[in-house]
N, C-alpha and C positions, 0 to 999 in steps of 0.2 A: 550183262555185258555192255560195253560202251557202244557197240554197234547197234543194239536194239533201239535205244532212244533216238539215234540218228535215223533209223528206218521209220520209227513212228513219226518223227518230224517230217521226213520226206513224204510219207503217206498223207500227213495233215495238210500239206500244201498242194498235193496233186489236184488237178482240176482248176487251180487258179489261172485266170486268163492272163494276168500281167506278171510275167517273170522277167521283165526288163530285157527281153531278147535272149535270155540265158536258158541253158538246159536245166531241168528240174533238180538234178543232183547239185550242180553249182549253185543254183538258187537256194537250195536247202542249206548248203554250206555257209552261204552268206547270212542266212537267218540265224543259224546256230552261232556264228561268230558274234553277230549283233546282240543276241540274247545274253551271251556270256559277257560281252563288254558292258552291257547295261547293268548287270549285276555288280560290276566293279565301280561304276560311276557313283561318286558321292558328292553331288554338287554343293551341298550345304557345308561340307567340311572345308571347302576352298575359302569360305567366307572368313574363317579365323586363322588361316595360314598367313604369316607375315608377308607383306608384299615383296620383301627382299628374297623370300624363299619360294614364292608362288611360281609354279611351272604353268605356262600358258602357251597356246599355239595361236599366233596372230594370223588371221586368214582373210581372204577377199575372194569374191566371185565376180565374174563377168557374165551378164545375162542378156537376153534379147529384149527385156523390158522390165517392168516393175511389178507385174501381177501374175504370179505362178498359177493362181486359180483360173486365170483366163488363157492359159496355154503358153505363157512365156516360159523360157527354158534357161537352164544354166549352160553356159558355153565353156567355162573354165574355172578351175579352183587353184589358188596359190596360197601357200602357208609357210610360216617360219616359226621355229621354236624359240622360247625365251625362258630364262630362269631369273626371276626378279627383274632387274633392269638390264641383265646381260642378254645380248642377242646371239643365238647360236647360228652364225652365218653359214655354217656348213651343214645345217639340218633344215632342209627346205623340201617343199612338196609343190609340184606343178603338174597339171594335166588338163588337156582339152577334154571335152565330153562330146560324144556322138550326138549329132542333131540331124534329123532327116530333112526338115524344111529349110529352105534357103533363108539366110539372114540378109538384112537390108544392106545396101551400100554404105549407109550412114554408120552402121555398127562395124562394118569392115574397116572403114576409115578411122573410127574411134579406137578400136581395139587392135587392129592389125591382123585379126583372125580371118582366115579365108574359108569360104564354104567347102572347098575341097579338103582342107585340114579337118573340118568337123565331120565330114563324111567318113574319113579314115580313122577317127578318134575312137578310143575305147568306149564300150557301153556305159551309160550313166551309172548303173548299179555297180559295175566293177570299179569305176572311179571313186564312187562314194565309199565303197568298202576299203579301198587302198588308202583313202583319206582318213578313215576311221582307224585303220591300223597305224597310221602316222600319228594321229592325235592321242590314241589310247584313252587314258582317264583324265587328261589335262583339260582345264577350262579353256574356252575359246575367247578370243578378243577380236572385235571388228569395228571399223569406223562406220557410223550409221548402221548399227547392228540389226535394226528391224528388217532391213533388206535381206541380209544374209539369213536371219532367223526364219523369215517367212518362206524363203526358197528351200532351206534345208528341211524344215518341217514338212513342207509340201512334198519334196522329193522322197523323204523317208516314208511318209504315209503312202505315196503312190507306188513306189518301187518295192517296199518291204512290208507294207501294212503295219508299220511300227512307228511310235512317236519318236521324235528326235529329243534325246534327254540331256545332251551336253549343255552346260551353262554357257551362254554367249554374253560376254560383258561388252557393253557399248563404251567406246572411248569417251563419249560425251560425259559420262559420270565423272571421270577423272578430270577432263578438260574444264568442266564447268565449276568444279569446286576449287580448282587452282586459279583460274582466271574468270571470275564471275561476270565481268563486264565485257568480255571479249565477244564481239558480235560477228563471228565468222563460223562457217559450217563445212566448207569444202576441204577435202584432204590437202589439195595443193595450197590452199590459203593458210592452213595450219603449218604446213612445211615452210612456206615463205616466212611466216611470222616467227618461226624458230630457226631460220637460217639452215634448213635442211635442203640440200640439192634435190630437185625433182627429177627423178630418173625412172624411165619405164612406166610412166603414168598410163592408166587404163590397161595395163597388163596385170593379171591377177596376182602373180608373184611380186611384181614390181610394187603394186599398191600395198601388198601385205608387208613388204620390207619397209616402205615409208611409214606405214602405221606402226610397225614395231619400233622404228626410230622415235616416233612421237611418244609411244607408250613408255619407252625407256626414260625419256626426259621427264615425263609427267609423273611417273611413279616416284622419282626422287623428290620432285616438288611437292607431291602430296604428303610424303613423309615429313617434309619440312614444316608442314602446317598441322602435323599431329595425326595423320592418317596412317596407321601401321598395317591395317588389313583391309580387305574388300568390304567387310562389314562397316568399318570406320568410314570408308568412302561412301557407301550407300546411306549411312546415317547422316553424314555431312550434307550429302546431296538432298536428302529429304527435308532439310531445314532451309534450303535456299529460298 
Protein backbone atom coordinates (compact mmCIF):
# COMPACT_ATOMS: atom_id res chain seq x y z
CA UNK A 1 0.00 0.00 0.00
CA UNK A 2 1.18 3.56 -0.74
CA UNK A 3 0.46 4.55 2.85
CA UNK A 4 3.04 2.19 4.32
CA UNK A 5 6.15 3.72 2.65
CA UNK A 6 4.97 7.12 3.85
CA UNK A 7 4.63 5.76 7.38
CA UNK A 8 8.13 4.31 7.14
CA UNK A 9 9.46 7.68 5.97
CA UNK A 10 7.68 9.40 8.84
CA UNK A 11 9.19 6.99 11.37
CA UNK A 12 12.64 7.43 9.82
CA UNK A 13 12.68 11.16 10.50
CA UNK A 14 11.09 11.07 13.93
CA UNK A 15 13.52 12.28 16.52
CA UNK A 16 15.25 14.72 14.21
CA UNK A 17 15.67 18.01 15.97
CA UNK A 18 15.57 20.26 12.92
CA UNK A 19 12.22 20.16 11.14
CA UNK A 20 12.31 23.82 10.16
CA UNK A 21 9.58 24.67 12.63
CA UNK A 22 7.14 22.25 10.94
CA UNK A 23 5.15 19.35 12.29
CA UNK A 24 6.62 15.94 11.56
CA UNK A 25 3.86 14.97 9.12
CA UNK A 26 4.36 18.09 7.01
CA UNK A 27 8.12 17.67 7.22
CA UNK A 28 7.80 14.07 6.02
CA UNK A 29 5.64 15.26 3.11
CA UNK A 30 8.35 17.76 2.14
CA UNK A 31 11.02 15.04 2.20
CA UNK A 32 8.86 12.69 0.14
CA UNK A 33 8.29 15.41 -2.47
CA UNK A 34 12.00 16.23 -2.69
CA UNK A 35 12.99 12.60 -3.05
CA UNK A 36 10.49 12.17 -5.86
CA UNK A 37 11.68 15.34 -7.58
CA UNK A 38 15.33 14.35 -7.35
CA UNK A 39 14.55 11.11 -9.18
CA UNK A 40 13.18 13.21 -12.05
CA UNK A 41 16.10 15.65 -12.28
CA UNK A 42 18.51 14.78 -15.10
CA UNK A 43 21.03 17.65 -15.07
CA UNK A 44 23.30 16.08 -17.69
CA UNK A 45 20.47 15.88 -20.24
CA UNK A 46 20.14 19.67 -20.20
CA UNK A 47 23.66 19.96 -21.62
CA UNK A 48 22.58 18.70 -25.04
CA UNK A 49 19.19 20.41 -25.37
CA UNK A 50 19.33 23.23 -27.96
CA UNK A 51 19.48 26.61 -26.26
CA UNK A 52 16.40 27.62 -28.26
CA UNK A 53 14.41 24.85 -26.53
CA UNK A 54 16.03 24.81 -23.09
CA UNK A 55 13.60 25.49 -20.26
CA UNK A 56 15.22 27.34 -17.38
CA UNK A 57 14.15 29.18 -14.26
CA UNK A 58 16.13 32.37 -13.70
CA UNK A 59 16.29 33.18 -10.01
CA UNK A 60 17.82 35.47 -7.43
CA UNK A 61 18.01 35.54 -3.64
CA UNK A 62 18.43 38.36 -1.16
CA UNK A 63 20.44 37.42 1.91
CA UNK A 64 21.79 38.87 5.13
CA UNK A 65 25.37 38.35 3.96
CA UNK A 66 27.63 36.10 1.93
CA UNK A 67 28.45 33.13 4.17
CA UNK A 68 25.61 30.73 5.04
CA UNK A 69 27.98 28.53 7.03
CA UNK A 70 28.48 31.50 9.38
CA UNK A 71 24.77 31.90 10.01
CA UNK A 72 23.82 34.30 7.20
CA UNK A 73 20.29 33.64 5.95
CA UNK A 74 18.10 33.89 2.86
CA UNK A 75 15.58 36.74 3.08
CA UNK A 76 13.71 36.25 -0.18
CA UNK A 77 13.63 34.27 -3.42
CA UNK A 78 12.42 35.52 -6.79
CA UNK A 79 12.25 33.63 -10.09
CA UNK A 80 10.88 33.70 -13.61
CA UNK A 81 10.54 30.96 -16.23
CA UNK A 82 12.08 30.99 -19.69
CA UNK A 83 11.91 28.79 -22.81
CA UNK A 84 14.94 29.43 -24.95
CA UNK A 85 15.20 33.21 -25.21
CA UNK A 86 11.49 33.69 -24.49
CA UNK A 87 10.63 35.11 -21.05
CA UNK A 88 7.36 33.87 -19.55
CA UNK A 89 6.49 37.12 -17.80
CA UNK A 90 3.30 35.69 -16.32
CA UNK A 91 5.14 32.75 -14.69
CA UNK A 92 6.96 34.17 -11.70
CA UNK A 93 7.71 33.23 -8.11
CA UNK A 94 8.39 35.48 -5.16
CA UNK A 95 8.40 34.97 -1.42
CA UNK A 96 9.95 36.41 1.68
CA UNK A 97 11.36 33.89 4.13
CA UNK A 98 10.88 33.89 7.90
CA UNK A 99 13.94 35.16 9.79
CA UNK A 100 14.05 35.42 13.56
CA UNK A 101 16.98 37.74 14.09
CA UNK A 102 16.81 41.42 13.25
CA UNK A 103 18.38 42.45 9.96
CA UNK A 104 20.56 45.56 9.82
CA UNK A 105 19.33 48.95 8.67
CA UNK A 106 21.77 48.76 5.76
CA UNK A 107 19.99 45.67 4.44
CA UNK A 108 16.58 47.28 5.02
CA UNK A 109 17.65 50.30 2.95
CA UNK A 110 19.21 48.14 0.22
CA UNK A 111 16.36 45.67 -0.23
CA UNK A 112 13.33 47.49 1.14
CA UNK A 113 12.58 44.40 3.25
CA UNK A 114 11.35 45.23 6.76
CA UNK A 115 12.00 43.19 9.89
CA UNK A 116 8.27 42.94 10.56
CA UNK A 117 7.71 41.46 7.09
CA UNK A 118 10.26 38.74 7.80
CA UNK A 119 8.72 37.90 11.16
CA UNK A 120 5.39 37.23 9.42
CA UNK A 121 6.86 35.43 6.38
CA UNK A 122 6.46 31.69 5.71
CA UNK A 123 8.88 29.16 7.22
CA UNK A 124 12.07 28.65 5.16
CA UNK A 125 11.27 24.99 4.49
CA UNK A 126 7.83 25.86 3.12
CA UNK A 127 9.28 28.57 0.86
CA UNK A 128 11.94 26.24 -0.52
CA UNK A 129 9.39 23.51 -1.21
CA UNK A 130 7.10 25.95 -3.04
CA UNK A 131 10.10 27.19 -5.01
CA UNK A 132 10.98 23.61 -5.98
CA UNK A 133 7.37 23.02 -7.06
CA UNK A 134 7.71 26.06 -9.29
CA UNK A 135 11.07 24.93 -10.71
CA UNK A 136 10.28 21.21 -11.13
CA UNK A 137 13.00 19.63 -13.29
CA UNK A 138 14.16 22.83 -15.04
CA UNK A 139 17.75 23.97 -14.87
CA UNK A 140 18.38 27.14 -12.89
CA UNK A 141 20.17 30.29 -14.03
CA UNK A 142 21.63 32.97 -11.76
CA UNK A 143 23.96 35.95 -11.98
CA UNK A 144 27.10 35.25 -9.92
CA UNK A 145 25.66 31.81 -9.27
CA UNK A 146 28.17 30.81 -6.58
CA UNK A 147 26.23 32.96 -4.13
CA UNK A 148 22.91 31.29 -4.92
CA UNK A 149 24.51 27.84 -5.10
CA UNK A 150 26.15 28.06 -1.66
CA UNK A 151 22.96 29.27 0.05
CA UNK A 152 20.68 26.74 -1.66
CA UNK A 153 23.03 23.87 -0.86
CA UNK A 154 23.36 24.97 2.74
CA UNK A 155 19.59 25.44 3.16
CA UNK A 156 18.80 22.05 1.63
CA UNK A 157 21.31 20.29 3.86
CA UNK A 158 20.22 22.16 6.99
CA UNK A 159 16.47 21.94 6.51
CA UNK A 160 16.06 18.61 4.72
CA UNK A 161 19.35 16.74 5.22
CA UNK A 162 19.48 16.42 1.44
CA UNK A 163 21.86 17.73 -1.23
CA UNK A 164 20.66 20.36 -3.67
CA UNK A 165 20.76 18.61 -7.05
CA UNK A 166 19.49 21.17 -9.54
CA UNK A 167 22.03 22.47 -12.02
CA UNK A 168 22.63 26.21 -11.54
CA UNK A 169 24.12 27.86 -14.62
CA UNK A 170 26.14 31.01 -14.02
CA UNK A 171 25.43 33.81 -16.50
CA UNK A 172 29.19 34.44 -16.57
CA UNK A 173 29.70 31.42 -18.84
CA UNK A 174 27.48 32.96 -21.48
CA UNK A 175 28.60 36.57 -21.02
CA UNK A 176 32.31 35.74 -21.17
CA UNK A 177 32.19 33.71 -24.37
CA UNK A 178 30.18 36.40 -26.14
CA UNK A 179 32.17 39.42 -24.93
CA UNK A 180 35.56 38.16 -23.83
CA UNK A 181 37.10 41.56 -23.15
CA UNK A 182 34.19 43.10 -21.29
CA UNK A 183 35.47 43.94 -17.82
CA UNK A 184 32.27 44.35 -15.81
CA UNK A 185 30.60 42.12 -13.23
CA UNK A 186 27.64 43.84 -11.57
CA UNK A 187 24.14 43.10 -12.78
CA UNK A 188 23.28 46.78 -13.17
CA UNK A 189 26.44 47.36 -15.24
CA UNK A 190 25.49 44.55 -17.64
CA UNK A 191 22.01 46.05 -17.92
CA UNK A 192 23.40 49.50 -18.66
CA UNK A 193 25.80 48.01 -21.22
CA UNK A 194 22.84 46.40 -22.98
CA UNK A 195 20.39 49.32 -22.64
CA UNK A 196 18.11 47.40 -20.30
CA UNK A 197 16.22 49.71 -17.90
CA UNK A 198 17.17 48.96 -14.29
CA UNK A 199 13.91 48.36 -12.40
CA UNK A 200 13.44 46.94 -8.87
CA UNK A 201 17.15 46.38 -8.28
CA UNK A 202 17.92 44.43 -5.07
CA UNK A 203 14.46 42.93 -5.08
CA UNK A 204 14.80 39.17 -5.68
CA UNK A 205 12.12 39.04 -8.38
CA UNK A 206 13.27 42.32 -9.91
CA UNK A 207 16.83 41.05 -10.18
CA UNK A 208 15.64 37.71 -11.58
CA UNK A 209 13.75 39.55 -14.32
CA UNK A 210 16.79 41.69 -15.16
CA UNK A 211 18.93 38.56 -15.33
CA UNK A 212 16.35 36.92 -17.61
CA UNK A 213 16.48 39.92 -19.94
CA UNK A 214 20.24 39.50 -20.19
CA UNK A 215 20.06 35.72 -20.59
CA UNK A 216 17.62 36.18 -23.47
CA UNK A 217 19.98 38.55 -25.31
CA UNK A 218 23.11 36.51 -24.74
CA UNK A 219 21.55 33.19 -25.76
CA UNK A 220 20.92 34.65 -29.20
CA UNK A 221 24.44 36.07 -29.35
CA UNK A 222 25.95 32.74 -28.26
CA UNK A 223 24.09 30.99 -31.08
CA UNK A 224 25.52 33.52 -33.51
CA UNK A 225 29.05 32.39 -32.61
CA UNK A 226 28.20 28.70 -32.99
CA UNK A 227 27.06 27.66 -29.52
CA UNK A 228 23.86 25.69 -29.89
CA UNK A 229 23.77 23.92 -26.50
CA UNK A 230 24.99 24.43 -22.94
CA UNK A 231 27.71 21.89 -23.67
CA UNK A 232 28.91 24.11 -26.51
CA UNK A 233 28.93 27.06 -24.10
CA UNK A 234 30.97 25.17 -21.51
CA UNK A 235 33.40 23.89 -24.16
CA UNK A 236 33.94 27.39 -25.54
CA UNK A 237 34.38 28.79 -22.01
CA UNK A 238 37.01 26.17 -21.19
CA UNK A 239 39.12 27.42 -24.10
CA UNK A 240 39.15 31.07 -23.03
